C-alpha positions in Angstrom: 87.6 82.0 118.2 90.3 83.9 120.2 91.3 87.2 118.5 93.7 90.0 119.3 92.5 93.5 118.5 94.6 96.7 118.5 93.1 100.1 118.0 95.5 102.9 117.1 94.1 106.3 117.5 94.9 110.0 117.7 93.1 112.3 120.1 93.8 115.9 119.6 97.4 115.2 118.6 98.1 112.6 121.3 98.5 109.1 119.8 97.4 106.0 121.7 97.0 102.3 121.4 94.6 100.0 123.2 94.5 96.3 122.7 93.0 93.1 124.1 92.3 89.5 123.4 88.6 88.4 123.1 86.5 85.4 122.2 84.5 86.5 119.2 83.0 85.1 116.0 84.7 86.5 112.9 81.6 88.3 111.8 81.3 90.1 115.2 84.8 91.6 115.2 84.0 94.9 113.3 80.9 95.7 115.4 82.9 94.9 118.6 85.7 97.2 117.5 83.2 100.0 116.7 81.6 99.7 120.1 85.1 99.8 121.7 86.0 103.0 119.7 82.7 104.6 120.9 83.6 103.7 124.5 87.1 105.3 124.0 85.5 108.5 122.6 82.9 108.6 125.5 85.7 108.2 128.1 87.8 111.0 126.6 84.9 113.5 126.5 84.2 113.1 122.7 87.3 115.1 121.8 88.4 115.1 118.2 89.4 111.4 117.6 91.0 110.0 114.5 91.1 106.2 114.2 94.3 105.3 112.4 94.2 101.5 112.4 92.2 98.6 113.7 94.4 95.6 113.6 93.2 92.0 114.1 95.6 89.2 115.1 98.7 91.5 114.4 97.9 91.1 110.7 94.8 92.5 109.1 93.7 96.1 109.2 89.9 96.3 109.4 89.5 100.0 109.8 87.4 100.4 106.6 85.0 97.7 107.7 84.6 99.4 111.1 84.1 102.8 109.6 81.2 101.5 107.5 79.4 100.6 110.7 79.1 104.1 112.0 79.9 107.7 111.4 83.4 107.7 112.7 84.7 111.1 111.5 88.2 111.1 110.1 90.4 114.1 109.7 89.5 114.5 106.0 85.7 114.7 106.3 84.9 117.0 109.1 81.2 118.2 109.0 82.2 121.9 109.3 
């Protein structure tokens, strides 16, 4: 199925948005979004990154599902 994914993020105070349209099965969407977030973090030098929203088809926020996949650190649970 064709899905639109938007990732809203904040990297050290600079907000950004990346989006795209992909052919994915519904169960693969959270893992794909997680991998995409990891790529963003890698490309920006692993600076402090806060994921604000992960929107699918301009409707559903799946941020919680994506955060369960890996250890995406939010502003409220820094390890130090």
